[in-house]
C-alpha positions as CSV (number, residue, x, y, z in Angstrom):
1,X,285.2,-52.9,352.5
2,X,285.2,-56.1,351.2
3,X,285.3,-59.8,354.1
4,X,289.6,-59.2,353.5
5,X,290.3,-56.0,354.9
6,X,287.5,-56.7,357.5
7,X,289.0,-59.4,358.8
8,X,293.4,-57.7,358.2
9,X,291.8,-54.8,360.7
10,X,290.1,-57.4,363.0
11,X,294.0,-59.4,363.3
12,X,295.6,-55.4,363.5
13,X,293.6,-55.1,365.8
14,X,294.4,-57.8,368.5
15,X,297.9,-56.9,367.4
16,X,297.4,-53.9,369.2
17,X,295.7,-54.6,372.4
18,X,298.8,-57.7,372.5
19,X,301.6,-54.7,372.0
20,X,299.7,-52.3,374.4
21,X,299.7,-55.6,377.0
22,X,303.3,-56.4,377.0
23,X,304.5,-53.0,377.2
24,X,302.3,-52.2,380.8
25,X,303.4,-56.3,381.8
26,X,304.1,-57.1,385.9
27,X,306.4,-59.5,385.1
28,X,308.1,-60.9,382.6
29,X,305.5,-64.4,383.3
30,X,302.7,-61.5,382.0
31,X,305.4,-60.7,379.4
32,X,306.2,-64.1,377.5
33,X,302.1,-64.8,377.9
34,X,301.1,-61.7,375.9
35,X,304.5,-62.6,373.8
36,X,302.9,-66.2,372.6
37,X,299.4,-64.7,371.9
38,X,301.4,-62.8,369.7
39,X,302.9,-65.4,368.2
40,X,299.9,-67.4,368.1
41,X,297.6,-64.7,366.8
42,X,300.6,-64.1,363.6
43,X,299.4,-67.9,362.8
44,X,296.4,-67.6,362.6
45,X,296.2,-64.4,360.5
46,X,298.7,-66.9,358.3
47,X,296.2,-68.9,358.1
48,X,293.0,-67.2,357.6
49,X,294.7,-65.6,354.6
50,X,295.5,-68.7,353.1
51,X,292.2,-69.1,353.5
52,X,291.0,-66.4,352.0
53,X,293.4,-67.0,349.2
54,X,292.1,-70.1,348.3
55,X,288.6,-69.4,348.3
56,X,289.4,-66.9,345.9
57,X,290.7,-69.1,343.4
58,X,288.2,-71.9,344.0
59,X,285.6,-68.1,342.5
60,X,287.8,-67.4,340.1
61,X,288.5,-71.7,339.5
62,X,284.2,-72.1,339.3
63,X,284.3,-70.1,336.4
64,X,287.2,-71.4,334.2
65,X,285.6,-75.1,335.3
66,X,282.0,-74.2,333.8
67,X,284.4,-72.1,330.6
68,X,286.7,-75.4,329.9
69,X,282.7,-76.9,330.3
70,X,281.4,-75.3,328.0
71,X,284.2,-75.3,325.4
72,X,284.1,-79.3,326.1
73,X,280.1,-79.0,324.8
74,X,281.1,-76.9,322.1
75,X,284.1,-79.3,320.6
76,X,281.7,-79.9,317.6
77,X,283.0,-76.0,316.0
78,X,286.2,-76.1,315.5
79,X,287.1,-72.7,315.6
80,X,286.2,-72.8,319.7
81,X,290.2,-70.8,320.5
82,X,291.3,-69.5,323.8
83,X,289.4,-66.7,323.9
84,X,286.7,-68.0,323.2
85,X,286.3,-70.5,326.1
86,X,287.6,-66.8,328.4
87,X,284.8,-65.1,327.2
88,X,283.0,-67.5,329.3
89,X,285.0,-66.5,333.1
90,X,283.3,-63.8,334.6
91,X,285.8,-63.0,337.2
92,X,289.5,-62.6,337.2
93,X,292.0,-64.7,335.8
94,X,295.7,-65.6,335.0
95,X,296.3,-68.3,332.8
96,X,299.7,-69.5,331.7
97,X,299.9,-72.0,329.3
98,X,303.2,-74.2,328.0
99,X,303.8,-73.5,323.9
100,X,306.0,-75.9,322.4
101,X,309.0,-73.1,321.8
102,X,309.4,-74.0,325.6
103,X,307.9,-70.7,326.6
104,X,304.9,-69.8,328.3
105,X,302.1,-68.0,327.1
106,X,299.7,-65.5,329.8
107,X,296.5,-64.5,329.7
108,X,295.0,-62.5,332.3
109,X,292.2,-60.4,333.3
110,X,292.7,-58.9,336.8
111,X,289.7,-56.4,336.8
112,X,290.4,-55.2,340.3
113,X,293.3,-53.6,342.5
114,X,292.2,-56.8,345.6
115,X,291.6,-59.1,342.8
116,X,294.8,-58.5,341.9
117,X,296.5,-59.0,344.8
118,X,294.3,-62.1,345.6
119,X,295.6,-63.7,342.5
120,X,298.5,-63.6,342.5
121,X,298.5,-64.5,346.0
122,X,296.6,-67.9,345.0
123,X,299.4,-68.3,342.6
124,X,302.5,-67.2,343.7
125,X,300.9,-69.7,346.8
126,X,300.4,-72.6,344.1
127,X,303.9,-72.4,342.1
128,X,305.3,-72.7,346.2
129,X,303.5,-75.6,347.0
130,X,304.0,-77.1,344.0
131,X,307.7,-76.6,344.2
132,X,307.5,-78.4,348.2
133,X,305.9,-81.3,346.8
134,X,308.2,-82.1,344.2
135,X,310.5,-81.4,346.5
136,X,312.6,-78.6,344.1
137,X,313.7,-76.1,346.1
138,X,312.6,-72.5,346.0
139,X,315.8,-70.4,346.3
140,X,315.4,-70.7,342.3
141,X,312.3,-69.5,342.5
142,X,312.3,-66.5,344.2
143,X,315.9,-66.1,342.4
144,X,313.1,-65.8,338.9
145,X,310.6,-63.3,341.1
146,X,312.8,-60.6,341.5
147,X,314.2,-61.6,337.0
148,X,310.3,-61.2,336.8
149,X,309.6,-58.1,338.9
150,X,312.0,-56.4,337.5
151,X,311.0,-57.7,333.5
152,X,307.5,-55.7,334.3
153,X,309.6,-52.5,336.3
154,X,311.0,-52.1,333.0
155,X,308.6,-52.5,330.4
156,X,305.7,-50.1,332.4
157,X,308.6,-47.4,332.4
158,X,308.8,-48.6,328.8
159,X,305.6,-47.5,327.9
160,X,305.4,-43.9,329.7
161,X,307.6,-42.7,328.2
């Protein structure tokens, strides 16, 4: 069991304990106190998840940085391609590169289910962060995310049949 699931289990246990305490509270003041604690616990859980995602990002970024450094050192080789660079990346990764036609080329190698959720969470987090930083509306991002999800579902269904 990895760290993420251990932390989630601990938060689930604390949330269950607070719910149980609210159910047997003697008065509204106690209930309100437990409710405030539950809100604080939810905020802490979000913070812990964000920190975990950043840890995964740093771990994967370190592998990517090593690959880029290798590429820089190998600059004298004309046959150096993105595939050669990515051979040096040990962890899961997702690389999106805008091409001259305006489209986006995506290269991904996600090793395990846990890595998939971590990479997805990190990518979504970075995109929403960049949108907020650039003061862009996130409504469009949600629309694009829904279209992409539907496209992926159709793609999988097409492959299965």
